[in-house]
C-alpha positions in Angstrom: 10.5 30.4 29.0 11.6 26.8 28.3 15.1 28.1 27.5 15.2 29.9 30.8 14.2 26.7 32.7 17.0 24.7 31.0 19.6 27.3 31.7 18.7 28.0 35.3 17.9 24.5 36.5 20.5 21.8 37.0 20.0 18.2 38.1 20.3 17.8 41.8 19.0 15.4 44.4 15.9 16.1 46.4 14.8 13.3 48.8 16.8 10.8 46.6 15.0 11.8 43.4 16.6 13.4 40.4 15.2 16.9 39.6 15.4 18.0 36.0 14.3 21.1 34.1 11.2 19.5 32.7 9.9 19.0 36.3 9.4 22.7 36.5 7.5 23.1 33.2 3.9 24.0 33.2 1.3 21.8 31.4 1.3 24.4 28.5 5.1 24.2 28.2 5.0 20.4 28.1 2.3 20.5 25.4 4.4 22.9 23.4 7.5 20.6 23.8 5.6 17.5 22.7 4.3 19.3 19.6 7.8 20.5 18.6 9.5 17.2 19.3 6.6 15.3 17.7 7.1 17.3 14.5 10.9 16.5 14.6 10.2 12.8 15.0 7.4 12.9 12.3 9.8 14.1 9.6 11.4 10.7 9.5 8.3 8.6 8.8 7.0 11.4 6.4 10.3 11.2 4.5 10.0 7.4 4.3 6.3 7.1 3.4 4.9 10.1 1.7 6.2 8.9 -1.7 4.7 5.4 -1.4 1.6 6.1 -3.5 3.9 7.3 -6.3 6.1 4.1 -6.4 4.3 2.8 -9.5 4.6 6.2 -11.2 8.4 6.4 -10.3 8.8 2.9 -11.8 7.3 4.0 -15.0 8.8 7.5 -15.0 12.4 6.4 -14.5 11.9 3.3 -16.6 13.1 0.9 -13.9 11.8 -2.1 -12.0 9.5 -2.4 -8.9 12.3 -4.1 -6.9 14.7 -1.2 -7.8 12.2 1.4 -6.6 11.6 -0.5 -3.4 15.4 -0.4 -2.7 15.1 3.4 -2.5 13.0 2.8 0.6 15.6 0.4 1.9 18.3 3.1 1.3 16.3 5.6 3.4 16.0 3.2 6.3 19.7 2.3 6.1 20.6 6.0 6.2 18.3 6.5 9.2 20.0 3.5 11.0 23.6 4.6 10.3 22.8 8.3 11.0 21.5 7.5 14.4 24.5 5.5 15.4 26.7 8.5 14.5 24.5 11.3 15.8 23.5 9.8 19.1 26.9 9.5 20.7 27.9 12.8 19.0 25.0 14.6 20.6 26.1 13.2 24.0 29.5 14.9 23.5 28.7 18.3 21.8 25.1 18.8 22.7 21.8 18.4 20.9 21.3 21.6 18.8 24.2 21.4 16.4 23.6 17.8 15.2 19.9 18.5 14.9 20.3 21.6 12.8 23.0 20.1 10.6 20.8 17.0 10.0 17.8 19.0 9.0 20.0 21.1 6.6 21.2 17.8 5.0 17.6 16.6 4.7 16.6 19.8 2.9 19.4 19.7 0.4 18.8 16.0 -0.4 15.1 16.6 -0.8 15.7 19.4 -3.3 18.1 17.2 -5.3 15.5 14.4 -5.3 13.2 16.7 -7.3 15.7 16.6 -10.2 16.9 13.0 -9.9 17.4 11.7 -13.5 17.8 8.0 -12.7 16.8 5.5 -10.1 20.4 5.1 -9.0 20.7 8.9 -8.2 17.4 8.8 -6.5 18.6 5.9 -4.3 21.7 7.7 -3.2 19.8 10.8 -2.4 17.3 8.8 -0.4 20.2 7.5 1.7 21.2 11.1 2.4 17.7 12.0 3.3 17.8 9.2 5.9 21.1 10.4 7.3 19.6 13.9 7.7 16.4 12.9 9.5 18.2 10.5 11.7 19.4 13.6 13.7 15.9 14.7 14.3 14.8 11.3 15.4 17.5 10.5 17.9 18.0 14.0 19.3 14.2 14.3 20.0 14.3 11.2 22.1 17.5 12.3 23.9 16.0 15.7 24.7 13.1 14.0 26.5 15.6 12.2 28.7 17.6 15.4 29.3 14.5 17.2 30.6 12.5 14.5 32.4 12.9 11.4 34.5 10.7 8.7 36.0 7.0 9.0 35.5 7.3 12.3 33.6 9.8 10.8 31.2 7.6 7.8 30.5 4.5 10.1 29.9 6.3 12.4 27.4 8.1 9.5 25.7 5.0 7.6 25.1 3.4 10.6 23.4 6.3 10.7 21.0 6.0 7.0 20.4 2.4 7.6 19.3 3.6 10.1 16.8 6.2 7.6 15.5 3.5 5.0 15.2 0.9 7.2 13.5 3.2 9.1 11.0 4.1 6.0 8.9 0.4 5.3 8.5 -0.8 8.8 7.7 2.1 9.8 5.5 0.9 7.9 2.3 -2.5 9.6 2.7 -0.8 13.0 2.6 1.3 11.8 -0.4 -1.8 10.7 -2.3 -3.4 14.0 -1.7 -0.3 15.8 -3.1 -0.4 13.5 -6.1 -3.8 15.0 -7.0 -2.0 18.2 -7.8 1.5 17.2 -8.8 3.6 14.4 -10.0 6.0 12.3 -7.8 8.7 14.9 -7.9 6.4 17.3 -6.1 6.4 15.0 -3.0 10.1 15.7 -2.5 9.6 19.4 -3.0 7.0 19.3 -0.2 9.5 17.4 2.0 12.1 20.2 1.4 9.6 22.8 2.4 8.7 20.8 5.5 12.4 20.5 6.4 12.8 24.3 6.0 9.9 24.9 8.4 11.3 22.5 11.0 14.8 24.0 10.9 13.3 27.4 11.7 11.2 25.9 14.5 14.2 24.1 16.0 16.4 27.2 15.8 13.8 29.4 17.5 12.0 27.0 19.9 14.4 24.3 21.0 17.2 25.4 23.4 20.3 23.4 24.2 19.1 20.8 26.8 22.4 19.1 27.6 24.6 21.4 29.8 28.4 21.2 29.3 28.8 19.6 32.7 26.6 16.6 31.8 28.2 15.9 28.4 30.2 12.7 27.8 34.0 12.8 27.6 36.6 10.4 26.4 36.1 10.5 22.6 35.7 7.3 20.6 36.8 5.1 23.4 34.0 6.3 25.7 31.5 5.9 22.9 32.6 2.3 22.4 32.3 1.6 26.1 28.8 3.0 26.2 27.8 0.8 23.3 29.4 -2.2 25.0 27.6 -1.6 28.2 24.3 -1.3 26.4 24.9 -4.5 24.4 25.8 -6.3 27.6 22.4 -5.5 29.0 20.3 -8.6 27.9 17.0 -7.0 28.7 17.8 -3.8 26.8 19.0 -5.7 23.8 16.0 -8.0 23.8 13.6 -5.1 24.0 15.4 -3.2 21.3 15.1 -6.3 19.1 11.4 -6.6 19.9 10.8 -3.0 18.9 12.8 -3.5 15.7 11.0 -6.7 14.7 7.6 -5.0 15.3 8.7 -2.1 13.2 9.8 -4.6 10.5 6.3 -5.9 10.3 5.0 -2.3 9.9 7.6 -1.5 7.2 6.7 -4.7 5.3 3.2 -3.4 5.1 4.5 0.1 4.2 6.7 -1.2 1.4 4.4 -3.7 -0.1 0.9 -2.2 0.3 1.1 0.3 -2.6 1.7 -2.5 -5.1 -0.7 -4.9 -3.5 -3.6 -2.5 -3.2 -3.1 -0.6 -6.4 -1.9 -3.3 -8.8 -3.4 -6.5 -7.4 -6.7 -5.0 -6.2 -7.0 -2.0 -8.6 -7.2 0.9 -6.2 -6.2 4.3 -7.6 -3.8 6.6 -5.7 -6.5 8.4 -3.8 -8.3 5.1 -2.8 -5.0 3.7 -1.7 -4.4 6.7 0.5 -7.8 6.3 2.1 -7.3 2.6 2.7 -3.8 3.0 4.0 -4.9 5.9 6.3 -7.8 3.8 7.6 -5.2 1.5 9.2 -4.4 4.4 11.6 -7.8 3.8 13.3 -6.6 0.5 14.7 -3.3 1.9 15.7 -4.9 5.0 17.4 -7.5 2.9 19.2 -4.9 0.4 20.5 -2.7 3.3 21.8 -5.6 4.9 23.6 -6.8 1.6 25.0 -3.2 1.2 26.3 -4.0 3.9 28.9 -6.8 1.8 30.4 -4.8 -1.4 30.2 -1.9 0.1 32.2 -4.2 0.7 35.1 -4.5 -3.1 35.6 -1.5 -4.6 33.9 2.3 -4.1 33.7 3.9 -2.9 30.4 5.6 -6.2 29.8 2.3 -8.1 30.3 0.6 -5.8 27.7 3.6 -6.1 25.4 3.6 -9.9 25.5 -0.1 -10.1 24.9 0.1 -7.6 22.0 2.9 -9.6 20.3 1.0 -12.9 20.6 -2.1 -11.3 19.3 -0.2 -9.7 16.5 1.3 -13.0 15.5 -2.1 -14.6 15.4 -3.4 -11.8 13.2 -0.4 -12.2 11.0 -1.2 -15.9 10.5 -4.7 -14.9 9.5 -3.3 -12.5 7.1 -1.2 -15.2 5.5 -4.3 -17.4 5.2 -6.4 -14.7 3.6 -3.7 -13.7 1.2 -3.0 -17.3 0.1 -6.6 -18.4 -0.3 -8.1 -15.1 -1.4 -11.0 -15.9 1.0 -13.2 -12.8 1.5 -11.2 -10.7 -1.0 -9.9 -7.2 -0.1 -12.1 -6.9 3.0 -10.6 -9.8 5.0 -7.1 -8.8 3.9 -7.5 -5.2 5.2 -9.2 -6.4 8.4 -6.3 -8.8 9.3 -3.8 -6.1 8.4 -5.5 -3.6 10.7 -5.4 -6.2 13.5 -1.7 -6.4 13.1 -1.5 -2.6 13.2 -3.5 -2.6 16.4 -1.1 -5.0 18.0 1.8 -2.8 16.8 0.0 0.1 18.4 0.4 -1.6 21.8 3.9 -2.9 21.2 5.7 0.2 19.8 5.2 2.5 22.8 5.8 -0.2 25.5 9.0 -1.9 24.2 11.0 1.3 23.5 9.9 2.9 26.8 10.9 -0.1 28.8 14.3 -0.1 27.0 15.1 3.6 27.3 14.2 3.9 31.0 17.1 1.5 31.7 19.9 3.8 30.6 19.6 7.5 31.4 23.4 8.1 31.7 23.9 7.9 27.9 20.4 8.8 26.6 21.7 9.8 23.1 23.6 6.6 22.6 20.8 4.4 23.9 18.3 6.3 21.6 20.7 5.8 18.7 21.0 2.1 19.2 17.2 1.7 19.6 16.5 3.8 16.5 19.2 2.1 14.4 17.9 -1.3 15.2 14.3 -0.3 14.5 15.1 1.2 11.1 17.8 -1.3 10.3 15.6 -4.3 10.7 12.8 -2.3 8.9 15.2 -1.8 6.0 15.7 -5.5 5.7 11.9 -6.2 5.6 11.3 -3.9 2.5 13.6 -5.8 0.1 12.4 -9.1 1.5 8.9 -8.2 0.3 10.2 -7.3 -3.1 12.5 -10.3 -3.3 9.6 -12.7 -3.1 7.3 -10.7 -5.4 4.9 -7.8 -5.1 1.7 -9.7 -4.4 -0.2 -10.0 -1.1 1.4 -13.4 -0.1 5.0 -12.2 0.2 3.9 -9.1 2.1 1.8 -11.2 4.5 4.6 -13.7 5.1 7.1 -11.0 6.1 4.5 -9.2 8.3 3.6 -12.4 10.1 7.3 -13.4 10.4 8.2 -10.1 12.0 5.5 -10.4 14.7 6.3 -14.0 15.3 10.0 -13.3 15.7 9.3 -10.4 18.1 7.2 -12.7 20.2 9.9 -15.3 20.4 12.5 -12.8 21.4 10.3 -11.4 24.1 9.5 -14.8 25.5 12.9 -16.4 25.2 15.5 -13.6 25.4 14.1 -10.8 27.6 14.4 -11.7 31.3 11.1 -10.6 32.7 12.2 -10.5 36.3 14.9 -7.9 35.3 12.2 -5.6 34.0 10.6 -5.2 37.4 13.1 -2.4 38.1 11.2 0.0 35.9 7.7 -1.2 36.4 6.6 1.2 39.2 7.1 4.4 37.0 5.9 2.9 33.8 2.8 1.1 35.1 1.3 4.4 36.2 2.5 6.7 33.5 3.7 5.0 30.3 1.0 6.8 28.3 
């Protein structure tokens, strides 16, 4: 049915409003779409994070250093960033399905090869390829939403996907620790290969082409460069993208450093680490759900600014507890969860505000947004390892990411310029 809607409906103008195929979908079809696209988006965070509980085991098994193992995480994030910059504009030119299926196929092949990686260098290269593969799923899923929806409907569906993107990095290590009860670290990559195989089947059968030929971009590389130049000349868009990237950097600093901090510094085993890491999802989920109520009284940018300021304050508390050891593991986790709660408010609002500004090149805009998010996140992981594997370096990078996001939001993003998109987002961002 969804395929028929896409094929039969074309954008037109009714009373000055754009009509898109998604506007004719039933609630059931929209739920089905969110589940499918949510699974596509989730493969990225799962690929990044499911192996985190096994980082100490990989260090010992491949006879390498903790810093070298953390660089495999950086490689995946760089692959995601580069892949999105390539796939986004490509999907605006040739459509969504081919890049999506090709990316998932690359992810499957790289995951299988990771199972047999003999050295940390080989594993690092394969992790870059995994990132390139899942980049297609991440950027195409976001672009598909813009193909099918606009205005309030777009904001509603997009925020659901942002919830998945926020939750998946938190829950993935819990899944990984569960797998490690039955297998060694190589088994995590085997599971990722199986997941990729399932997703490519779902994509082939359930996701039709959503970008008709008449709406595709033309002009080759020159047109792509013009699209990127137009996006980069939009100060509000650039600022919001940086805010989303810096908030994601704080999240990835936690992701990359927590396994060493909680397991080696505080003595948790793999299963206990998975439970502690997964508990952070509670703060993220609660904040995202509370966002619904907040949007009834406040604009998205007001919520975003408040969340960033609160996240910065929580980050400073985290630094204090990590430095002094006051309260032990309990206060460290509590302050971490406050930062995650702040990220739960920031991560849906900043990308939605940015994406709503550029519907004419949704794939390219989604690519730039995703590339910056994962690119900055890639830099945060080695920063944690560079300064050590204890709680203090992790806390400093987390707090720094939130503080930098706050400064960008306050000093770079022209708030008056955001009023253009407030009416739709204020009633339907979540």
